[in-house]
C-alpha positions in Angstrom: 8.7 -71.1 -145.1 11.9 -69.6 -147.1 14.5 -71.5 -148.3 17.7 -71.1 -149.0 20.2 -73.7 -151.4 23.8 -72.9 -151.4 25.9 -74.4 -153.8 28.7 -72.8 -156.0 27.5 -76.0 -158.5 24.9 -74.7 -161.3 23.3 -78.4 -161.5 23.5 -79.3 -157.9 21.3 -75.9 -157.0 18.9 -77.0 -159.8 18.6 -80.4 -159.0 18.5 -80.2 -154.7 15.9 -77.1 -155.8 13.3 -78.8 -158.2 13.1 -81.6 -155.7 12.3 -79.1 -152.8 9.4 -77.7 -154.9 7.9 -81.7 -156.0 8.1 -82.5 -151.9 4.8 -83.2 -150.8 6.3 -82.6 -147.3 6.1 -78.7 -148.2 2.0 -79.3 -150.1 0.3 -76.7 -146.8 3.1 -74.8 -147.1 3.8 -71.4 -148.7 7.1 -71.7 -149.8 9.0 -68.8 -151.2 13.0 -70.6 -152.5 16.4 -68.4 -152.8 20.0 -69.5 -154.4 23.6 -69.0 -153.1 26.3 -69.6 -154.9 28.5 -68.7 -152.3 29.1 -67.6 -148.5 29.0 -63.7 -149.4 25.8 -64.1 -151.7 24.3 -66.5 -149.3 25.3 -64.1 -146.6 22.9 -61.0 -148.8 19.7 -63.4 -148.8 19.9 -63.9 -144.9 20.4 -60.2 -144.5 17.8 -59.4 -146.9 15.2 -62.4 -145.5 14.1 -64.0 -142.5 15.4 -67.6 -144.0 13.5 -70.6 -142.1 15.9 -73.2 -143.6 19.7 -73.3 -145.0 20.5 -76.3 -147.4 24.0 -75.8 -146.6 27.1 -77.5 -149.4 30.3 -78.1 -147.5 33.0 -77.2 -149.9 32.2 -73.3 -151.6 35.1 -73.6 -154.1 37.6 -71.9 -152.3 35.3 -71.5 -148.8 33.6 -73.6 -146.5 30.1 -74.2 -145.1 30.9 -74.3 -141.9 32.1 -70.9 -141.9 28.8 -69.9 -143.1 27.0 -72.2 -140.1 29.2 -70.5 -137.8 28.2 -66.5 -139.1 24.7 -67.9 -138.5 25.5 -67.2 -134.9 25.3 -63.6 -135.7 21.9 -63.2 -136.5 18.8 -62.4 -134.6 17.4 -65.5 -135.4 18.2 -69.2 -135.9 18.0 -70.8 -140.0 17.6 -74.6 -139.6 20.4 -75.8 -141.3 20.7 -78.9 -143.6 23.8 -80.4 -144.9 24.0 -81.3 -148.6 27.3 -82.6 -149.2 29.2 -84.8 -151.4 30.9 -85.9 -148.3 29.8 -87.9 -145.7 32.8 -87.8 -143.3 31.9 -84.4 -141.8 28.2 -85.8 -140.3 30.1 -85.9 -136.7 30.8 -82.0 -137.5 28.0 -81.3 -139.2 25.8 -82.6 -135.8 27.9 -80.8 -133.6 26.9 -77.1 -134.7 23.5 -77.9 -134.7 22.4 -79.5 -138.0 19.5 -80.5 -138.6 20.2 -83.1 -140.7 22.3 -84.1 -143.5 21.9 -85.0 -147.4 23.9 -86.7 -149.2 24.5 -85.9 -153.0 23.1 -87.3 -155.0 19.7 -85.7 -153.8 17.1 -88.2 -153.1 13.5 -87.5 -153.3 12.8 -89.4 -150.0 16.2 -88.2 -148.1 14.9 -84.5 -149.0 11.3 -85.2 -147.7 13.1 -86.3 -144.6 15.0 -83.0 -143.9 11.7 -81.1 -145.3 9.9 -83.1 -142.9 12.1 -82.4 -139.9 12.1 -79.0 -140.8 8.5 -78.8 -140.9 8.0 -79.8 -137.1 10.6 -77.8 -136.1 9.3 -75.0 -137.9 5.6 -75.8 -136.2 6.8 -76.1 -133.0 8.5 -72.4 -132.6 5.2 -70.8 -134.1 2.8 -72.5 -131.0 5.5 -71.5 -128.4 5.3 -68.1 -130.0 2.2 -67.8 -129.6 2.2 -69.6 -125.8 4.4 -66.2 -125.1 2.5 -64.0 -126.7 -0.5 -65.3 -124.4 1.7 -64.9 -121.3 1.6 -61.4 -121.4 4.0 -61.5 -118.8 5.7 -57.7 -117.9 8.5 -59.6 -116.2 11.5 -61.3 -118.4 13.5 -64.1 -116.9 17.2 -64.4 -118.4 19.0 -67.4 -117.9 22.7 -67.0 -116.5 25.4 -69.3 -116.1 25.1 -69.5 -112.2 21.5 -68.2 -111.6 18.7 -66.9 -113.1 17.8 -63.3 -112.8 14.0 -61.7 -113.3 13.8 -57.8 -113.7 10.8 -56.0 -115.8 11.2 -56.0 -119.5 10.6 -52.0 -119.6 13.9 -52.0 -117.4 15.8 -53.8 -120.9 17.9 -50.6 -122.5 19.3 -52.4 -125.2 20.7 -55.9 -126.3 23.4 -57.0 -128.8 24.9 -59.8 -129.6 28.5 -60.4 -130.1 30.3 -64.4 -130.7 27.2 -66.1 -129.4 26.5 -64.4 -126.5 23.6 -62.3 -126.1 24.6 -58.7 -123.8 21.1 -57.3 -122.0 21.3 -54.1 -121.1 19.9 -52.1 -117.9 20.3 -48.3 -116.2 22.1 -50.6 -113.7 23.5 -54.1 -115.1 24.4 -56.3 -118.4 23.8 -59.8 -118.4 25.2 -61.7 -120.7 23.9 -64.9 -121.4 23.6 -67.9 -124.8 20.3 -67.1 -125.0 19.3 -65.8 -128.7 18.2 -62.4 -129.7 15.5 -64.2 -131.7 14.7 -66.0 -128.3 14.6 -62.1 -126.3 12.6 -60.4 -129.8 9.9 -63.0 -128.8 9.4 -61.9 -125.1 10.0 -58.1 -126.1 6.5 -57.3 -127.8 5.9 -54.0 -125.9 6.0 -50.8 -128.9 8.9 -49.3 -127.5 11.1 -51.9 -128.8 12.7 -52.4 -131.8 15.3 -54.4 -133.7 17.6 -51.4 -135.3 20.7 -54.2 -136.6 20.8 -57.7 -137.6 22.4 -57.7 -133.6 20.2 -55.3 -132.1 17.1 -54.1 -130.5 17.1 -51.6 -128.4 14.1 -49.5 -126.3 13.7 -45.9 -128.4 12.4 -44.2 -125.1 16.2 -44.7 -123.8 17.8 -43.0 -126.9 19.5 -40.4 -125.8 21.0 -38.9 -129.2 21.2 -40.0 -132.5 24.5 -40.1 -134.4 25.5 -40.2 -138.8 28.1 -42.6 -139.1 30.0 -44.6 -141.1 28.6 -45.7 -144.6 25.2 -44.0 -144.0 24.4 -45.7 -140.9 23.6 -43.9 -137.6 24.8 -44.4 -133.9 22.4 -44.7 -131.2 23.8 -43.3 -127.8 21.4 -44.9 -125.4 20.5 -43.5 -121.8 23.5 -45.9 -120.1 25.9 -44.3 -122.6 26.1 -47.5 -124.3 26.2 -47.1 -128.4 25.0 -48.6 -130.6 25.1 -48.7 -134.5 22.2 -49.0 -136.6 22.1 -51.1 -139.5 21.5 -49.9 -143.3 17.9 -51.7 -143.6 16.6 -50.9 -140.2 17.3 -47.0 -140.4 13.7 -46.4 -142.0 11.7 -47.9 -139.4 13.8 -46.4 -136.7 13.2 -43.2 -138.9 9.6 -43.6 -139.0 9.4 -44.5 -134.8 11.6 -40.9 -134.3 9.4 -38.7 -136.6 13.2 -38.1 -138.3 
């Protein structure tokens, strides 16, 4: 389990990290613990590693932890969030944005353990669901729209991108918008032709028409349906290997 502690107070980060490491709940888990003092540093860690659990303070100098929680909707996966703060008046808002738990300062081992127990339970459930999806081996994809479900063949998918929490799945003939996450789609598109090229995008490499240089040493993909998909710098190496560039 990868855990990120975000707090602008060094002593609070140290205390919470100590209680996490000490917790008996994680005895059977391989834990990697990261720390960040502000949103920018947290963003860098979230982009570099697939964080499973985020302990997030609400008051971060001039920043607000809810800003980072909102940005997580743009990721290809959804880390669990535990708000760890000195303020108890944000609890309702915290759970409105999907927080797993809400832990107050000063931190206590028992409350930290309870939050970790919830996270372990969710993580185990997700892993079991992932195994079941892989075993199903279906070549079709069911997409839940606002008013109906549509069923398409997986290999018809040309590209999928996330913008403002909306996942857009493109085929040669149609675009489908759903509230599902990119992580949900990635679990189902297990064929070798599908590759994540950005934290917000997956493409079918067999449908890439052109690869063009883009700003800041990134690339822009032109797909067979003429849609454009940007390649993130951290994903460029794997794309180059797949395409033999």
